[in-house]
C-alpha positions in Angstrom: -13.5 3.4 13.2 -10.9 3.8 10.5 -11.4 4.4 7.3 -10.4 2.8 5.3 -10.6 -0.7 7.2 -8.8 -3.1 7.3 -10.9 -5.4 6.1 -11.6 -3.0 2.7 -7.3 -2.5 2.2 -7.2 -6.9 2.4 -8.8 -7.2 -0.5 -6.4 -4.9 -2.4 -3.1 -6.4 -0.9 -3.7 -10.0 0.2 -1.7 -10.1 3.3 -1.2 -7.6 6.5 2.7 -7.5 6.0 2.9 -6.4 2.3 0.1 -4.1 3.3 2.5 -2.5 6.0 5.7 -2.6 3.3 3.7 -1.2 0.8 2.2 2.0 2.8 5.6 2.7 5.2 7.0 3.4 1.8 4.8 5.3 0.0 4.3 7.6 3.2 8.3 8.1 3.0 7.9 8.7 -0.3 5.0 11.5 0.9 7.7 12.7 3.7 10.0 13.5 1.0 8.1 16.0 -1.0 6.9 13.3 -3.7 3.3 14.6 -5.1 -0.2 13.0 -3.9 -2.2 10.8 -6.4 -5.6 11.9 -4.8 -7.5 15.4 -4.9 -8.6 15.0 -1.5 -8.0 12.6 1.7 -9.4 12.0 4.9 -5.9 11.5 7.3 -3.8 14.2 8.1 -0.5 11.9 8.2 1.1 9.8 5.3 0.9 6.5 6.6 -3.0 7.3 6.1 -2.9 8.9 3.4 -1.0 5.9 2.1 -3.4 3.4 2.9 -6.2 5.7 1.0 -4.6 5.8 -1.8 -4.4 2.2 -1.9 -7.8 1.6 -1.1 -9.0 4.2 -4.0 -6.4 1.8 -5.9 -3.8 4.8 -6.6 -1.2 2.3 -5.1 -0.9 -1.5 -6.3 1.9 -4.3 -5.3 2.5 -7.3 -7.4 5.1 -9.9 -6.6 8.2 -10.0 -8.9 8.6 -13.7 -10.9 11.3 -15.4 -9.3 13.2 -18.3 -9.4 13.7 -19.1 -5.8 15.2 -22.2 -5.7 16.2 -26.0 -7.9 13.1 -27.5 -9.2 12.8 -31.6 -8.7 11.3 -32.9 -12.0 
């Protein structure tokens, strides 16, 4: 079984695509030497560590407010 589970991660970020994007970006930051956000990790790999940070609410994902087109009234 994976830890953290996909079910618990989907309560933090609403889409699998966004979850993968956030975890990949954070894993790249850790690979480049950025400090970690948790004291102890279960995973030894950066992607697993990023998922653990998301599950621990240390990483959050917010959609930007954008005007994506014309508005009809």
